N, C-alpha and C positions, 0 to 999 in steps of 0.2 A: 141503520141503526149502525149497521158491520161499517159503512164509510166513514161515520160521524166519528166512531170509536179509532178507527184507525187514524183517522185526519187528528185526535187529540194526540195518540200516540204517536204520531211522527213531530210532534211541537218540539219538547225535550232538546231534541238533540242539534236542532239549529239555535237555540236558545242555549244551548252550551258552548256552541261552537262562535259567536258574535261574544259570547263572555269573556272566553279565549282569545279573541282573535281584537278585544278589548285590552285586554292585560297585558299582552304581548306588544301592541303598540304603547301603550303608557309605559312597559318596560322599556323599550327601544327610545322614546322621547326622554325619561329620565337617566337615560344613559350616555345619550349625546353630549352632554356638556360635560359630563365627565371623559370622554372621547378629546373632547376637543382641546379641555385642558392638558389630556397627557400629549396630546399632537403638540401643544407650544412647547409644553416641558423637555421632549425629546429634540424640537427645532432649538433651542434655547443652548442644550447640553451639546447639541451638535455645532452651533456656533465658538461657542467658548472653549470648545476642543479642539475645533479647526486653528481658533484665536491662539491657543498655548502652543500647539506642534509649528505654526507656523514663529512666532518670536525664538522657541527652541531653534528652528533652524535658521533665522535670523544670525541669533548667535554663533550657533554653532560655523556659518561663512565667515563672521566678520572673526574669531578666533582661527579657523584655517587661513583666512587672509593675511593675519598676522604674524604667522609662520615666516621665516627665510626660508624656501627650501633650493633658491636659488643661488644661492654661495654657500656652499660646502667649505669646511674648514679647509683648506688647504695647506699642510705641511711650509714651511719655507723652504725655498732650492740652496739659500746660504753655508745652513748647515751640512748639507750634502756635496757641497760643491769643496765645503773645507775637510771632509773626509777622503773626498776623492783627489784632491793634492795631496792628501799625507801618503794613501797606497800608491801613488805614482814617485812617491820621493822614497820609496820602503822598494818599489821596482816591480808592485806588481799591476802589470800594463793594463793586462785584460780586468781586473776589477775597476781598477781607474776607470775606465773609459764606459765601464758599466756606469759606476757612479753617475760619470758627466753627463752620461744619456738621462737618468735618472731626475739628475738636477735641471737639465734639460726641459724635461716632461713637466716638472713642478714650475716651471718659472711659464713655459707655455700655457697651463691650466691658470696662472694668475694672470695670464696676460703680461709678464712683466718683460718688456721692453731689454733694459738694463742686465738684468738674469739673464736670459738669451744669448744676448753679445756676449758677455763673462764667459758662459759656457763655452760658446764658441770659440773665444779664443783660449779656453783651455783645451779643449779638443786636440785644435790645432797643432797647438805647441806636443799635443802627444802622440798625433800623426802624422801629421804636416801633410794630410789631404785638403785638397783645393778645389775637387772636381766639381761638375752639376750635381751630383748626386751624393757629397760627402754630408758626412754629420756636420761639417762647419757650416756649411752652405744652407743645408736645409734649416739650421735655427739663425742665422742671420733672415731668411727669408718667413720665417716666423716672427722673429723680432721686427720686422718691416709690418705685419702683419698688426701684433700688438701698438707699435706707435700709431698705427694709419687709425686704427680704432679708436684711440684714444686723442687724437688728432693733436699727436705729440712733434712740434717739430724738433727738437733738439734729438729727442730718439731715433727718428728720420735720418737725420745730419750725421748720428751715429754710427748709424746700421749702413749707409752710404761710406761712410771713411773706413768700415771695416772690409769691405767689398774693394774697395778701392786698395787696404793692403793686399788681399789677395789677389790683387792684378785681374779685377772684374772690374774694369771701368764702365763698362757699358750696364752694367746692370746698376753700377752706384748710381749715374746717371740717370736713369729710370727711376731711383728710390725719391730723390732729389725732388724730380718728377711730380711724384707725387703730391708734395708739400702745398697744401692748398694757403692761397692769403688772410684767409680768415683765423689759419692758427696764431694762437701765442706762446712763445717761446718761455719757458719755463727757468727762471734762473737757479733754481735749485736742481734742476738735472747734471748728473756726473757727464755731458756729453764728456767733456774734453777728460778726464781721466779713467773714463770706462778702455779704453786703448793706447794703454802704455808699448806703444810699439809690438804686442802679442801678433799681429795680425801684417807686419812687415813681412816684405819681401827678403 
């Protein structure tokens, strides 16, 4: 009697455990469709967010490339050259030379061989220095580089004439030797009027 009673007394916990497990499996099974739906929704949200970010990045790159950072607005050298000439006429030679050098820097930044030759001519008329390290010589060399960079035959000829006026015949020949056959001469270049004997011996 005791063993039979004990067996019947132990049965209810097993039944409860089995029912609990069955309820848990049913809850897990019913939760799986919702979990898969949430996973798909999160996946599509991530794809949409990534596409939006890529579009914004692409538009930003296009806007950045449309900006011209390589060509800053460099002032013209001609007004500064005129101020230097005025200062020279008034006898303020130190200030005049400072302005001439400033004008030369502006012409150099603009790669303007015409401006570099004009400033070289003006400085030579001011101090008459024509050694290898003089401002006149340095400006003419930079004028040669500017003309050669633009493959401008007239500019190279004008620089060579300026060196000839300084008595630098070898340098003039070197400048002329750097002119390439495929360069075209621009009829609008003022090579003939840039040197009105300003660099003559």
